[in-house]
C-alpha positions in Angstrom: 0.0 0.0 0.0 2.0 3.0 -1.3 1.8 6.5 0.0 0.2 9.0 -2.4 2.3 11.9 -3.6 0.3 14.2 -1.4 0.9 12.1 1.7 4.6 11.9 1.1 4.8 15.7 0.5 2.9 16.3 3.7 5.3 14.1 5.7 8.3 15.9 4.1 6.7 19.3 5.0 6.6 18.2 8.7 10.3 17.3 8.5 11.0 20.7 7.1 9.0 22.3 9.8 11.0 20.3 12.4 14.2 21.7 11.0 12.8 25.3 11.1 11.5 24.9 14.6 14.7 23.4 15.9 16.8 26.2 14.2 14.6 28.8 15.8 15.1 27.1 19.2 18.9 27.1 18.6 18.8 30.8 17.7 17.0 31.4 21.0 19.7 29.5 22.8 22.4 31.6 21.1 20.7 34.9 21.9 20.3 33.8 25.5 24.0 33.0 25.8 25.1 36.2 24.0 23.0 38.4 26.3 24.2 36.7 29.4 27.8 36.1 28.4 29.0 39.0 26.1 32.5 37.5 26.1 31.2 34.4 24.3 29.9 36.5 21.4 33.2 38.3 21.2 35.0 35.0 20.9 32.6 33.9 18.2 33.2 37.1 16.3 37.0 36.7 16.6 36.7 33.1 15.3 34.8 34.3 12.3 37.5 36.9 11.6 40.2 34.2 11.9 38.4 32.0 9.4 38.2 34.9 6.9 41.9 35.6 7.5 42.7 32.0 6.9 40.9 32.0 3.6 42.7 35.0 2.4 46.2 33.7 3.4 45.5 30.3 1.7 44.5 32.1 -1.5 47.8 34.0 -1.3 49.7 30.7 -1.0 50.6 30.8 2.7 50.4 27.1 3.6 51.7 27.6 7.1 48.7 29.8 8.1 46.4 26.8 8.5 48.3 25.2 11.5 48.7 28.5 13.3 45.1 29.6 12.9 43.8 26.1 13.7 45.6 26.3 17.1 44.1 29.7 17.8 40.6 28.6 16.9 41.0 25.4 19.0 42.1 27.6 22.0 39.1 29.9 21.6 36.7 27.0 21.3 38.0 25.6 24.6 37.4 29.1 26.2 33.8 29.1 24.9 33.2 25.7 26.4 34.6 26.9 29.7 32.3 30.0 29.7 29.2 27.8 29.1 30.1 25.7 32.1 30.9 28.7 34.2 27.5 30.2 33.6 25.6 27.0 34.2 24.8 26.0 30.6 24.9 22.4 29.4 27.9 21.4 27.2 25.6 20.8 24.2 23.4 23.9 24.7 24.6 25.5 21.5 24.9 22.3 19.5 22.6 21.8 16.5 19.1 20.5 17.6 17.5 17.6 15.9 14.2 15.8 16.5 15.9 12.7 15.1 19.7 12.8 15.5 20.1 9.8 13.2 18.9 11.5 10.0 19.2 15.1 11.3 15.5 15.7 10.5 15.9 14.8 6.8 14.2 11.4 6.9 17.2 9.7 5.2 20.5 8.2 6.3 23.0 7.4 3.5 20.3 7.6 0.9 18.0 5.2 2.8 14.9 5.8 4.8 15.6 6.5 8.4 13.6 4.4 11.0 11.8 7.6 12.0 10.5 8.1 8.4 9.6 4.4 8.1 7.5 4.6 11.3 5.9 7.9 10.1 4.9 6.2 6.8 3.5 3.2 8.7 1.6 5.5 11.0 0.1 7.3 7.9 -0.8 4.1 6.1 -2.3 2.2 9.1 -3.7 5.0 11.2 -1.3 4.3 14.1 -1.7 7.7 15.7 -4.6 6.5 17.8 -2.4 4.1 19.7 0.3 6.7 20.1 -2.2 8.8 22.1 -3.0 5.7 24.2 0.7 5.1 24.8 1.0 8.4 26.7 -1.3 6.9 29.3 -0.4 3.2 29.1 3.3 2.5 29.5 5.7 1.1 32.0 6.1 4.5 33.8 2.3 4.7 34.5 2.0 1.0 35.4 0.8 0.5 39.0 0.2 -2.5 41.3 -2.4 -0.7 43.4 -5.3 -2.7 42.1 -3.8 -6.2 42.7 -4.2 -8.2 45.9 -1.2 -9.6 47.7 -1.3 -12.9 45.9 -1.5 -11.2 42.5 1.3 -8.7 42.9 4.2 -11.1 42.7 2.6 -12.8 39.6 2.2 -9.4 37.8 5.7 -8.3 38.7 7.0 -11.5 37.1 4.9 -10.9 34.0 6.0 -7.3 33.7 9.6 -8.5 34.0 9.0 -10.9 31.1 7.7 -8.0 29.0 10.7 -5.8 29.9 13.1 -8.6 29.0 11.3 -8.9 25.7 12.1 -5.2 25.0 15.7 -5.3 26.3 16.6 -8.4 24.2 14.5 -7.4 21.2 17.5 -6.8 18.9 19.4 -9.9 20.0 16.8 -12.6 20.6 13.9 -13.5 18.3 10.8 -14.0 20.5 7.0 -13.8 20.1 4.4 -13.4 22.9 0.9 -14.7 23.3 -0.9 -12.8 26.1 -4.2 -14.4 26.9 -6.8 -14.8 29.6 -10.0 -13.3 30.9 -11.1 -9.7 29.9 -9.9 -6.9 32.0 -6.7 -8.3 33.3 -4.4 -5.9 31.5 -3.4 -7.7 28.4 -3.7 -4.7 26.1 -2.0 -2.5 28.7 1.1 -4.8 28.6 1.3 -4.8 24.8 1.0 -1.0 24.9 3.9 -0.8 27.3 6.1 -2.9 25.0 5.0 -0.9 21.9 5.9 2.4 23.5 9.4 1.2 24.4 10.2 -0.1 21.0 8.7 2.9 19.2 10.9 5.2 21.2 14.0 3.1 20.4 13.4 3.6 16.7 11.7 0.3 15.8 8.9 0.0 13.4 5.7 -1.2 15.0 2.3 -1.9 13.4 -0.7 -2.2 15.8 -4.0 -3.8 14.7 -7.0 -4.9 16.6 -7.8 -8.3 15.0 -10.8 -6.8 13.4 -8.7 -4.0 11.8 -6.1 -6.4 10.5 -8.5 -8.9 8.9 -10.6 -6.1 7.5 -7.6 -4.4 6.0 -6.4 -7.7 4.5 -9.8 -8.4 3.1 -10.3 -5.0 1.5 -7.0 -5.2 -0.3 -7.1 -8.9 -1.2 -10.5 -8.5 -2.9 -9.7 -5.2 -4.5 -8.5 -6.4 -7.9 -7.7 -3.0 -9.2 -4.6 -2.5 -7.0 -2.4 -5.7 -6.9 0.8 -3.6 -6.2 -0.9 -2.0 -3.2 -1.8 -5.5 -1.9 1.8 -6.7 -2.1 3.1 -3.5 -0.5 0.6 -3.7 2.4 1.4 -7.3 3.0 5.1 -6.7 2.9 4.7 -4.0 5.6 2.8 -6.5 7.8 5.3 -9.3 7.1 8.4 -7.2 7.6 7.8 -4.5 10.3 10.0 -5.0 13.4 7.0 -5.8 15.7 3.4 -6.7 14.7 0.7 -6.4 17.4 -2.6 -8.3 16.9 -4.8 -7.2 19.8 -8.0 -8.9 20.9 -7.8 -11.9 18.5 -11.1 -13.6 18.4 -13.3 -10.5 18.4 -13.5 -10.6 14.6 -16.0 -12.7 12.6 -14.0 -15.8 12.0 -14.3 -17.6 8.7 -12.0 -19.6 6.3 -10.4 -16.4 5.0 -9.6 -15.1 8.5 -8.2 -18.5 9.5 -6.0 -18.8 6.4 -4.7 -15.2 6.7 -3.8 -15.6 10.4 -1.7 -18.6 9.6 -0.1 -16.8 6.6 0.8 -13.8 8.8 2.3 -15.8 11.7 4.0 -18.2 9.5 5.6 -15.6 7.2 6.8 -13.5 10.1 8.2 -16.6 11.8 10.2 -17.4 8.6 11.5 -13.9 8.5 12.2 -14.0 12.3 10.1 -10.9 12.9 8.5 -10.7 16.3 4.7 -10.7 16.9 2.5 -10.2 19.9 -1.0 -11.6 20.0 -3.4 -10.8 22.8 -6.8 -12.6 23.1 -9.6 -13.5 25.6 -9.8 -17.0 24.1 -8.5 -20.2 25.7 -6.1 -22.3 23.6 -8.8 -24.9 22.9 -11.2 -22.1 21.8 -8.5 -20.7 19.5 -8.0 -24.2 17.9 -11.7 -24.4 17.2 -11.9 -21.0 15.6 -8.8 -21.1 13.5 -6.8 -24.2 12.8 -4.7 -26.8 14.5 -1.7 -25.7 12.4 -2.1 -22.1 13.6 -2.3 -23.2 17.2 0.6 -25.6 16.7 2.8 -22.8 15.3 1.8 -20.4 18.1 2.4 -23.0 20.9 5.8 -23.8 19.4 7.0 -20.3 18.6 5.3 -18.0 21.2 6.0 -17.5 24.9 2.6 -17.7 26.6 1.6 -15.2 29.3 -1.6 -15.8 31.2 -2.4 -13.3 34.0 -4.5 -15.3 36.4 -6.0 -12.3 38.3 -9.3 -10.6 38.9 -10.8 -8.1 36.5 -8.9 -4.8 37.1 -11.4 -2.7 35.2 -14.2 -3.7 37.6 -12.0 -2.9 40.6 -11.1 0.5 39.1 -14.8 1.3 38.5 -15.7 0.3 42.0 -13.0 2.6 43.4 
């Protein structure tokens, strides 16, 4: 599923706006330092004069001028750093500011799409912005054990530890997670915690409710006018760093859904791309709805997490 030209141009305009905003912020930092530390501005002016002098001397053939002026500039640069520290400014206060340091807000690194651009494209194509709003509320920093009883707390701490290990070892160890159990025990919250950590570390994440994923696959599979978009959309689902399928079992299950589920989990396993599935179904119910081969693949390739606790949402409503 390719971006339209208008969508791509809009993304690039946002990158340009980031560069403009960050440049304005840097200019404010510079003005602040110049106002508070006039000596800093004087040194900057003298460095500019030295650079002009160096250019003139090199044009006239004075090859020795470079070493002499370089030493002077280096000495003045050290003085500037000393002044920043003396007046309580961070060492990098006047360094160029970038929203993404990897691509310097261009979207590209060595001619290839930066991970930040890839994620922006995925967000545009698959309407991921809604989950990003949720992630501000549901993440490891907002996680609390206040709603668990004494017997549940240790279990949940162990489960949270598994989720954090999944994140920490994501680049070095291929793993998948199946989080299942009764409604209201925090399954989606846990997947959101993982998603936020991986998004912030520059990984591409696609989040679907099961209904959204199968509906998207259905629309493009049976849209015979756009075979290229079908292939591109499937490639995104197959190749993103992490695919989250939330609430599996809430969609209308049929033979198409069953076959597509196996296709997705099998293809991602072949490519060793991690997947997280959350569901309210038991394993036997999953086998009945989908297929033995899907269940077999999941049992063999996924680490199962089953929070055996009371409904947290009911507790929160009561409180």
